[in-house]
Steps between C-alpha positions, in 0.01 A plus 500: 500500500784264579354150543576388854570138588253527789139624500583690819792728406749592770565871554793661682425858607749737663379782723176318581435640848277784378371691200510350154709199605254394767196563277656289227583215739139495621367505142726210402384293796135582433542328165623185668861556395811490718727779613824560683460839663814676612555789736765631735261406781312186390292504819292774330369226270389245760133584453525395135693180568257405775208529259654321201718230651772344285404705195639813668861516615638802686874552472745751641676690223731798489565551129823688579648193673623232257479224762143597584409492130658158449327358809154634410511371141635163617229467765224588253626251241540232766150554636316527167741328260535801268433870448279569198439874545741752652372841608778742588293743704735605783593866477438843648501871420738781589412870511790731431622752247805361323734737683335422834549123473696320770763268348431211737123527447541513121715187499260322735211568263691360203594196708133421559326622186760387244767268636254314722275439200798372302610268781157337536456465123838332456413248773161413350599488132696169504189304597288674238763435234519131585124464468481735197207684658426787734381858526686789662319816609729790590324782680624821348281810512352771286814660642700260284369679192489865609682696772392782729671724754578361847505134397796497263686221677188284516446562128859403433444161666179440306650608166768239575232237567338586165826452309602182682155351448483581131842345440401196705186455293711458186721245674237279662206510259661233275534283813126502570514769769275806482599843632255774603593841636233641733462878498260615773398861546401627845356213705354492848794326661768600752728630222433867580447430870703299747716339228621832361851618583583872482827685488556705815672768294276782381637762258274804480576566132302184418194598704287568190601179320599200707374662819145536368501149363619360834199660663260385228625142519457483877156661482346235273605203714191292569296673229665375182262383224664162444346192666757225579232229490390599151862529392558142618210385281651685203837332557340156508321586173840572344633169633206311350517675162604303193744780415600677824603865461858611541367808682182538701398845620278492808243771569344784300759764600780270383340457159434875461849611603672227297314608186600862566859382537484328161363817338772713663775266382372500143471880498857530631637252243314662210601855596867405495492246217706713261776550758487130589548395137787748455717294740561219244780483245379652172363240258 
């Protein structure tokens, strides 16, 4: 764990109005710590601020708007004096076969899930660098490790988050800043419900692939096995660890599918090893 200058670390959480972001904010406050909670509509957080007073700050934040990002980070640092822990949680899903994807919707998802995450991180990092301490949690997904039909564009954003985060870990670890990539499986949040965006284009040839997965994803909304409150406790455990993990899978399905992914990759690599090695200049 990065040693904080204060016994009550200051967290900055994006997408805190519901789901994992809200559960994490509540868990942080329960421990007597402080948190800047951000949302497009900060009025959704007034019940939390009313209960916890100055330790809870609700801020308006649109991660796709650079001025909004700058203002939210400035206001949090002004109110609390610093940001010790950044949680890039804002993001959403998109159901569409690759061919069905709407260009504007695809770009909008990348703006939130990838470029918004980058914008917030770049605003928070200077303060962490000056103090030589901090911890960044980037919320990826099991879908940042393995891809399925109907969520290809979402996977593309989360694979990007994985790569950016891993590179960042190499850059900031020597500066006293920890980096953890969170990889939840299916959690009982609004991800598959009201937060989900779907392409309006339906191509019948994909009915048995992306079409079936669209239906399956919608059908499990509200019945996913993952518990956001327990996930929040797991995240805090990673924060408090002497050696925080670079990656933290969340939920039994995530662990099972990730292990299957590792086995599949190894089998693929081994099956084609001879052809792989043939690509080098002869020794």
